PyMOL Python script that loads the backbone (N, CA, C, O; Angstrom):
from pymol import cmd

cmd.read_pdbstr("""\
ATOM      1  N   MET A   1     -12.234  14.837  12.156  1.00  0.00           N
ATOM      2  CA  MET A   1     -12.761  14.216  10.954  1.00  0.00           C
ATOM      3  C   MET A   1     -12.347  12.752  10.931  1.00  0.00           C
ATOM      4  O   MET A   1     -11.176  12.433  11.136  1.00  0.00           O
ATOM      5  N   ALA A   2     -13.279  11.885  10.688  1.00  0.00           N
ATOM      6  CA  ALA A   2     -13.023  10.452  10.725  1.00  0.00           C
ATOM      7  C   ALA A   2     -12.322   9.946   9.465  1.00  0.00           C
ATOM      8  O   ALA A   2     -11.555   8.985   9.534  1.00  0.00           O
ATOM      9  N   HIS A   3     -12.572  10.577   8.316  1.00  0.00           N
ATOM     10  CA  HIS A   3     -11.934  10.152   7.065  1.00  0.00           C
ATOM     11  C   HIS A   3     -10.651  10.945   6.868  1.00  0.00           C
ATOM     12  O   HIS A   3     -10.598  12.145   7.134  1.00  0.00           O
ATOM     13  N   ARG A   4      -9.603  10.245   6.390  1.00  0.00           N
ATOM     14  CA  ARG A   4      -8.359  10.956   6.132  1.00  0.00           C
ATOM     15  C   ARG A   4      -7.466  10.156   5.183  1.00  0.00           C
ATOM     16  O   ARG A   4      -7.572   8.934   5.083  1.00  0.00           O
ATOM     17  N   PHE A   5      -6.599  10.869   4.502  1.00  0.00           N
ATOM     18  CA  PHE A   5      -5.540  10.257   3.719  1.00  0.00           C
ATOM     19  C   PHE A   5      -4.293  10.220   4.583  1.00  0.00           C
ATOM     20  O   PHE A   5      -4.049  11.121   5.385  1.00  0.00           O
ATOM     21  N   GLU A   6      -3.514   9.176   4.409  1.00  0.00           N
ATOM     22  CA  GLU A   6      -2.287   9.002   5.174  1.00  0.00           C
ATOM     23  C   GLU A   6      -1.194   8.573   4.202  1.00  0.00           C
ATOM     24  O   GLU A   6      -1.386   7.639   3.424  1.00  0.00           O
ATOM     25  N   ILE A   7      -0.055   9.247   4.244  1.00  0.00           N
ATOM     26  CA  ILE A   7       1.092   8.854   3.430  1.00  0.00           C
ATOM     27  C   ILE A   7       2.065   8.113   4.336  1.00  0.00           C
ATOM     28  O   ILE A   7       2.454   8.615   5.391  1.00  0.00           O
ATOM     29  N   VAL A   8       2.454   6.911   3.911  1.00  0.00           N
ATOM     30  CA  VAL A   8       3.393   6.096   4.681  1.00  0.00           C
ATOM     31  C   VAL A   8       4.524   5.647   3.764  1.00  0.00           C
ATOM     32  O   VAL A   8       4.363   5.590   2.545  1.00  0.00           O
ATOM     33  N   LYS A   9       5.658   5.333   4.358  1.00  0.00           N
ATOM     34  CA  LYS A   9       6.788   4.788   3.613  1.00  0.00           C
ATOM     35  C   LYS A   9       6.866   3.304   3.934  1.00  0.00           C
ATOM     36  O   LYS A   9       6.950   2.921   5.101  1.00  0.00           O
ATOM     37  N   ASP A  10       6.837   2.456   2.884  1.00  0.00           N
ATOM     38  CA  ASP A  10       6.840   1.011   3.119  1.00  0.00           C
ATOM     39  C   ASP A  10       8.258   0.468   3.273  1.00  0.00           C
ATOM     40  O   ASP A  10       9.231   1.220   3.209  1.00  0.00           O
ATOM     41  N   LYS A  11       8.363  -0.825   3.472  1.00  0.00           N
ATOM     42  CA  LYS A  11       9.663  -1.464   3.707  1.00  0.00           C
ATOM     43  C   LYS A  11      10.605  -1.336   2.514  1.00  0.00           C
ATOM     44  O   LYS A  11      11.826  -1.357   2.675  1.00  0.00           O
ATOM     45  N   ALA A  12      10.034  -1.204   1.316  1.00  0.00           N
ATOM     46  CA  ALA A  12      10.842  -1.060   0.107  1.00  0.00           C
ATOM     47  C   ALA A  12      11.277   0.384  -0.121  1.00  0.00           C
ATOM     48  O   ALA A  12      11.992   0.674  -1.080  1.00  0.00           O
ATOM     49  N   GLY A  13      10.847   1.291   0.756  1.00  0.00           N
ATOM     50  CA  GLY A  13      11.218   2.690   0.623  1.00  0.00           C
ATOM     51  C   GLY A  13      10.299   3.490  -0.269  1.00  0.00           C
ATOM     52  O   GLY A  13      10.599   4.638  -0.596  1.00  0.00           O
ATOM     53  N   GLU A  14       9.172   2.900  -0.674  1.00  0.00           N
ATOM     54  CA  GLU A  14       8.210   3.601  -1.514  1.00  0.00           C
ATOM     55  C   GLU A  14       7.123   4.245  -0.656  1.00  0.00           C
ATOM     56  O   GLU A  14       6.827   3.794   0.450  1.00  0.00           O
ATOM     57  N   TYR A  15       6.541   5.308  -1.197  1.00  0.00           N
ATOM     58  CA  TYR A  15       5.463   6.001  -0.511  1.00  0.00           C
ATOM     59  C   TYR A  15       4.123   5.437  -0.970  1.00  0.00           C
ATOM     60  O   TYR A  15       3.893   5.245  -2.164  1.00  0.00           O
ATOM     61  N   ARG A  16       3.254   5.178  -0.020  1.00  0.00           N
ATOM     62  CA  ARG A  16       1.911   4.673  -0.311  1.00  0.00           C
ATOM     63  C   ARG A  16       0.900   5.586   0.357  1.00  0.00           C
ATOM     64  O   ARG A  16       1.157   6.181   1.404  1.00  0.00           O
ATOM     65  N   VAL A  17      -0.258   5.677  -0.282  1.00  0.00           N
ATOM     66  CA  VAL A  17      -1.354   6.461   0.273  1.00  0.00           C
ATOM     67  C   VAL A  17      -2.394   5.488   0.801  1.00  0.00           C
ATOM     68  O   VAL A  17      -2.793   4.546   0.117  1.00  0.00           O
ATOM     69  N   ARG A  18      -2.817   5.732   2.012  1.00  0.00           N
ATOM     70  CA  ARG A  18      -3.917   4.962   2.593  1.00  0.00           C
ATOM     71  C   ARG A  18      -5.085   5.915   2.821  1.00  0.00           C
ATOM     72  O   ARG A  18      -4.897   7.050   3.261  1.00  0.00           O
ATOM     73  N   PHE A  19      -6.272   5.451   2.524  1.00  0.00           N
ATOM     74  CA  PHE A  19      -7.479   6.197   2.866  1.00  0.00           C
ATOM     75  C   PHE A  19      -8.087   5.473   4.053  1.00  0.00           C
ATOM     76  O   PHE A  19      -8.381   4.280   3.977  1.00  0.00           O
ATOM     77  N   LYS A  20      -8.276   6.193   5.144  1.00  0.00           N
ATOM     78  CA  LYS A  20      -8.718   5.560   6.383  1.00  0.00           C
ATOM     79  C   LYS A  20     -10.028   6.171   6.873  1.00  0.00           C
ATOM     80  O   LYS A  20     -10.297   7.356   6.676  1.00  0.00           O
ATOM     81  N   TYR A  21     -10.814   5.346   7.500  1.00  0.00           N
ATOM     82  CA  TYR A  21     -11.992   5.772   8.248  1.00  0.00           C
ATOM     83  C   TYR A  21     -11.748   5.351   9.682  1.00  0.00           C
ATOM     84  O   TYR A  21     -11.643   4.160   9.976  1.00  0.00           O
ATOM     85  N   ASN A  22     -11.658   6.327  10.580  1.00  0.00           N
ATOM     86  CA  ASN A  22     -11.203   6.084  11.947  1.00  0.00           C
ATOM     87  C   ASN A  22      -9.846   5.391  11.849  1.00  0.00           C
ATOM     88  O   ASN A  22      -8.922   5.982  11.290  1.00  0.00           O
ATOM     89  N   SER A  23      -9.681   4.213  12.343  1.00  0.00           N
ATOM     90  CA  SER A  23      -8.373   3.548  12.249  1.00  0.00           C
ATOM     91  C   SER A  23      -8.358   2.432  11.202  1.00  0.00           C
ATOM     92  O   SER A  23      -7.359   1.725  11.072  1.00  0.00           O
ATOM     93  N   GLU A  24      -9.455   2.266  10.455  1.00  0.00           N
ATOM     94  CA  GLU A  24      -9.548   1.191   9.464  1.00  0.00           C
ATOM     95  C   GLU A  24      -9.105   1.675   8.088  1.00  0.00           C
ATOM     96  O   GLU A  24      -9.569   2.710   7.610  1.00  0.00           O
ATOM     97  N   VAL A  25      -8.208   0.925   7.454  1.00  0.00           N
ATOM     98  CA  VAL A  25      -7.766   1.244   6.097  1.00  0.00           C
ATOM     99  C   VAL A  25      -8.855   0.781   5.123  1.00  0.00           C
ATOM    100  O   VAL A  25      -9.200  -0.399   5.065  1.00  0.00           O
ATOM    101  N   ILE A  26      -9.383   1.738   4.365  1.00  0.00           N
ATOM    102  CA  ILE A  26     -10.412   1.431   3.368  1.00  0.00           C
ATOM    103  C   ILE A  26      -9.744   0.983   2.068  1.00  0.00           C
ATOM    104  O   ILE A  26     -10.165   0.003   1.453  1.00  0.00           O
ATOM    105  N   PHE A  27      -8.696   1.711   1.651  1.00  0.00           N
ATOM    106  CA  PHE A  27      -7.908   1.274   0.501  1.00  0.00           C
ATOM    107  C   PHE A  27      -6.507   1.843   0.602  1.00  0.00           C
ATOM    108  O   PHE A  27      -6.247   2.783   1.353  1.00  0.00           O
ATOM    109  N   SER A  28      -5.606   1.247  -0.181  1.00  0.00           N
ATOM    110  CA  SER A  28      -4.215   1.666  -0.236  1.00  0.00           C
ATOM    111  C   SER A  28      -3.788   1.699  -1.696  1.00  0.00           C
ATOM    112  O   SER A  28      -4.256   0.893  -2.501  1.00  0.00           O
ATOM    113  N   THR A  29      -2.906   2.622  -2.040  1.00  0.00           N
ATOM    114  CA  THR A  29      -2.453   2.744  -3.419  1.00  0.00           C
ATOM    115  C   THR A  29      -1.214   1.885  -3.669  1.00  0.00           C
ATOM    116  O   THR A  29      -0.678   1.243  -2.766  1.00  0.00           O
ATOM    117  N   GLU A  30      -0.790   1.900  -4.911  1.00  0.00           N
ATOM    118  CA  GLU A  30       0.493   1.311  -5.274  1.00  0.00           C
ATOM    119  C   GLU A  30       1.603   2.128  -4.637  1.00  0.00           C
ATOM    120  O   GLU A  30       1.338   3.189  -4.073  1.00  0.00           O
ATOM    121  N   GLY A  31       2.829   1.661  -4.714  1.00  0.00           N
ATOM    122  CA  GLY A  31       3.954   2.400  -4.180  1.00  0.00           C
ATOM    123  C   GLY A  31       4.439   3.450  -5.162  1.00  0.00           C
ATOM    124  O   GLY A  31       4.455   3.221  -6.371  1.00  0.00           O
ATOM    125  N   TYR A  32       4.836   4.605  -4.638  1.00  0.00           N
ATOM    126  CA  TYR A  32       5.369   5.698  -5.455  1.00  0.00           C
ATOM    127  C   TYR A  32       6.799   5.982  -5.001  1.00  0.00           C
ATOM    128  O   TYR A  32       7.118   5.856  -3.819  1.00  0.00           O
ATOM    129  N   SER A  33       7.651   6.363  -5.939  1.00  0.00           N
ATOM    130  CA  SER A  33       9.050   6.611  -5.618  1.00  0.00           C
ATOM    131  C   SER A  33       9.272   7.933  -4.894  1.00  0.00           C
ATOM    132  O   SER A  33      10.297   8.117  -4.238  1.00  0.00           O
ATOM    133  N   SER A  34       8.307   8.864  -5.010  1.00  0.00           N
ATOM    134  CA  SER A  34       8.460  10.150  -4.337  1.00  0.00           C
ATOM    135  C   SER A  34       7.195  10.519  -3.563  1.00  0.00           C
ATOM    136  O   SER A  34       6.093  10.080  -3.891  1.00  0.00           O
ATOM    137  N   LYS A  35       7.383  11.328  -2.539  1.00  0.00           N
ATOM    138  CA  LYS A  35       6.253  11.809  -1.756  1.00  0.00           C
ATOM    139  C   LYS A  35       5.363  12.719  -2.607  1.00  0.00           C
ATOM    140  O   LYS A  35       4.145  12.748  -2.429  1.00  0.00           O
ATOM    141  N   THR A  36       5.977  13.459  -3.527  1.00  0.00           N
ATOM    142  CA  THR A  36       5.206  14.323  -4.430  1.00  0.00           C
ATOM    143  C   THR A  36       4.233  13.502  -5.267  1.00  0.00           C
ATOM    144  O   THR A  36       3.092  13.916  -5.470  1.00  0.00           O
ATOM    145  N   SER A  37       4.665  12.358  -5.749  1.00  0.00           N
ATOM    146  CA  SER A  37       3.780  11.485  -6.534  1.00  0.00           C
ATOM    147  C   SER A  37       2.633  10.963  -5.679  1.00  0.00           C
ATOM    148  O   SER A  37       1.507  10.840  -6.162  1.00  0.00           O
ATOM    149  N   ALA A  38       2.903  10.657  -4.429  1.00  0.00           N
ATOM    150  CA  ALA A  38       1.843  10.209  -3.523  1.00  0.00           C
ATOM    151  C   ALA A  38       0.833  11.329  -3.301  1.00  0.00           C
ATOM    152  O   ALA A  38      -0.373  11.084  -3.283  1.00  0.00           O
ATOM    153  N   LYS A  39       1.319  12.557  -3.131  1.00  0.00           N
ATOM    154  CA  LYS A  39       0.419  13.700  -2.966  1.00  0.00           C
ATOM    155  C   LYS A  39      -0.391  13.948  -4.233  1.00  0.00           C
ATOM    156  O   LYS A  39      -1.561  14.324  -4.154  1.00  0.00           O
ATOM    157  N   ASP A  40       0.221  13.741  -5.403  1.00  0.00           N
ATOM    158  CA  ASP A  40      -0.508  13.863  -6.676  1.00  0.00           C
ATOM    159  C   ASP A  40      -1.617  12.821  -6.765  1.00  0.00           C
ATOM    160  O   ASP A  40      -2.695  13.107  -7.286  1.00  0.00           O
ATOM    161  N   ALA A  41      -1.360  11.619  -6.262  1.00  0.00           N
ATOM    162  CA  ALA A  41      -2.380  10.569  -6.258  1.00  0.00           C
ATOM    163  C   ALA A  41      -3.569  10.990  -5.401  1.00  0.00           C
ATOM    164  O   ALA A  41      -4.718  10.773  -5.784  1.00  0.00           O
ATOM    165  N   ILE A  42      -3.300  11.587  -4.250  1.00  0.00           N
ATOM    166  CA  ILE A  42      -4.381  12.073  -3.391  1.00  0.00           C
ATOM    167  C   ILE A  42      -5.199  13.122  -4.127  1.00  0.00           C
ATOM    168  O   ILE A  42      -6.429  13.079  -4.103  1.00  0.00           O
ATOM    169  N   ALA A  43      -4.529  14.060  -4.779  1.00  0.00           N
ATOM    170  CA  ALA A  43      -5.228  15.110  -5.521  1.00  0.00           C
ATOM    171  C   ALA A  43      -6.097  14.521  -6.630  1.00  0.00           C
ATOM    172  O   ALA A  43      -7.213  14.986  -6.860  1.00  0.00           O
ATOM    173  N   SER A  44      -5.592  13.509  -7.309  1.00  0.00           N
ATOM    174  CA  SER A  44      -6.353  12.860  -8.378  1.00  0.00           C
ATOM    175  C   SER A  44      -7.592  12.152  -7.831  1.00  0.00           C
ATOM    176  O   SER A  44      -8.668  12.229  -8.424  1.00  0.00           O
ATOM    177  N   ILE A  45      -7.438  11.472  -6.714  1.00  0.00           N
ATOM    178  CA  ILE A  45      -8.579  10.785  -6.095  1.00  0.00           C
ATOM    179  C   ILE A  45      -9.628  11.803  -5.663  1.00  0.00           C
ATOM    180  O   ILE A  45     -10.822  11.595  -5.875  1.00  0.00           O
ATOM    181  N   GLN A  46      -9.188  12.896  -5.062  1.00  0.00           N
ATOM    182  CA  GLN A  46     -10.119  13.926  -4.615  1.00  0.00           C
ATOM    183  C   GLN A  46     -10.847  14.564  -5.792  1.00  0.00           C
ATOM    184  O   GLN A  46     -12.035  14.873  -5.692  1.00  0.00           O
ATOM    185  N   LYS A  47     -10.149  14.763  -6.898  1.00  0.00           N
ATOM    186  CA  LYS A  47     -10.742  15.402  -8.080  1.00  0.00           C
ATOM    187  C   LYS A  47     -11.665  14.454  -8.837  1.00  0.00           C
ATOM    188  O   LYS A  47     -12.780  14.830  -9.198  1.00  0.00           O
ATOM    189  N   ASN A  48     -11.209  13.229  -9.077  1.00  0.00           N
ATOM    190  CA  ASN A  48     -11.923  12.307  -9.954  1.00  0.00           C
ATOM    191  C   ASN A  48     -12.833  11.328  -9.232  1.00  0.00           C
ATOM    192  O   ASN A  48     -13.762  10.791  -9.836  1.00  0.00           O
ATOM    193  N   GLY A  49     -12.588  11.087  -7.963  1.00  0.00           N
ATOM    194  CA  GLY A  49     -13.340  10.098  -7.210  1.00  0.00           C
ATOM    195  C   GLY A  49     -14.833  10.349  -7.109  1.00  0.00           C
ATOM    196  O   GLY A  49     -15.616   9.428  -7.339  1.00  0.00           O
ATOM    197  N   PRO A  50     -15.265  11.578  -6.768  1.00  0.00           N
ATOM    198  CA  PRO A  50     -16.700  11.811  -6.593  1.00  0.00           C
ATOM    199  C   PRO A  50     -17.539  11.516  -7.840  1.00  0.00           C
ATOM    200  O   PRO A  50     -18.703  11.134  -7.726  1.00  0.00           O
ATOM    201  N   ALA A  51     -16.955  11.691  -9.023  1.00  0.00           N
ATOM    202  CA  ALA A  51     -17.707  11.474 -10.258  1.00  0.00           C
ATOM    203  C   ALA A  51     -17.492  10.085 -10.855  1.00  0.00           C
ATOM    204  O   ALA A  51     -18.079   9.756 -11.885  1.00  0.00           O
ATOM    205  N   ALA A  52     -16.664   9.276 -10.222  1.00  0.00           N
ATOM    206  CA  ALA A  52     -16.349   7.957 -10.770  1.00  0.00           C
ATOM    207  C   ALA A  52     -17.571   7.041 -10.719  1.00  0.00           C
ATOM    208  O   ALA A  52     -18.254   6.971  -9.698  1.00  0.00           O
ATOM    209  N   PRO A  53     -17.844   6.342 -11.817  1.00  0.00           N
ATOM    210  CA  PRO A  53     -18.985   5.418 -11.815  1.00  0.00           C
ATOM    211  C   PRO A  53     -18.671   4.163 -10.995  1.00  0.00           C
ATOM    212  O   PRO A  53     -17.510   3.835 -10.753  1.00  0.00           O
ATOM    213  N   THR A  54     -19.711   3.484 -10.583  1.00  0.00           N
ATOM    214  CA  THR A  54     -19.565   2.202  -9.896  1.00  0.00           C
ATOM    215  C   THR A  54     -19.750   1.093 -10.914  1.00  0.00           C
ATOM    216  O   THR A  54     -20.737   1.076 -11.649  1.00  0.00           O
ATOM    217  N   GLU A  55     -18.808   0.174 -10.959  1.00  0.00           N
ATOM    218  CA  GLU A  55     -18.884  -0.955 -11.872  1.00  0.00           C
ATOM    219  C   GLU A  55     -19.077  -2.215 -11.051  1.00  0.00           C
ATOM    220  O   GLU A  55     -18.219  -2.585 -10.250  1.00  0.00           O
ATOM    221  N   ASP A  56     -20.208  -2.871 -11.255  1.00  0.00           N
ATOM    222  CA  ASP A  56     -20.540  -4.076 -10.483  1.00  0.00           C
ATOM    223  C   ASP A  56     -20.235  -5.304 -11.327  1.00  0.00           C
ATOM    224  O   ASP A  56     -20.963  -5.612 -12.271  1.00  0.00           O
ATOM    225  N   ASN A  57     -19.170  -5.997 -10.991  1.00  0.00           N
ATOM    226  CA  ASN A  57     -18.761  -7.208 -11.708  1.00  0.00           C
ATOM    227  C   ASN A  57     -19.006  -8.459 -10.866  1.00  0.00           C
ATOM    228  O   ASN A  57     -18.409  -9.506 -11.117  1.00  0.00           O
ATOM    229  N   SER A  58     -19.872  -8.352  -9.882  1.00  0.00           N
ATOM    230  CA  SER A  58     -20.074  -9.471  -8.968  1.00  0.00           C
ATOM    231  C   SER A  58     -20.847 -10.636  -9.580  1.00  0.00           C
ATOM    232  O   SER A  58     -20.801 -11.747  -9.051  1.00  0.00           O
ATOM    233  N   ASP A  59     -21.542 -10.408 -10.662  1.00  0.00           N
ATOM    234  CA  ASP A  59     -22.335 -11.477 -11.294  1.00  0.00           C
ATOM    235  C   ASP A  59     -21.648 -12.104 -12.476  1.00  0.00           C
ATOM    236  O   ASP A  59     -22.250 -12.916 -13.178  1.00  0.00           O
ATOM    237  N   THR A  60     -20.395 -11.749 -12.717  1.00  0.00           N
ATOM    238  CA  THR A  60     -19.712 -12.297 -13.890  1.00  0.00           C
ATOM    239  C   THR A  60     -18.803 -13.428 -13.524  1.00  0.00           C
ATOM    240  O   THR A  60     -18.151 -14.003 -14.395  1.00  0.00           O
TER     241      THR A  60
END
""", "prot")
cmd.dss("prot")
cmd.show_as("cartoon", "prot")
cmd.util.cbc("prot")
cmd.orient("prot")
């Protein structure tokens, strides 16, 4: 599968979630103090992401 979530630990010791397509990072989250919180973020994105509206602010 080309799309995947990746949990990494940054230099500050926080956990971040990256969403990747092949080897390209599409987006990254804020830092979380625990791996459980990072996993909760993934679950939230999976649950709420498909129904999220698109907001186009490019003309403002």
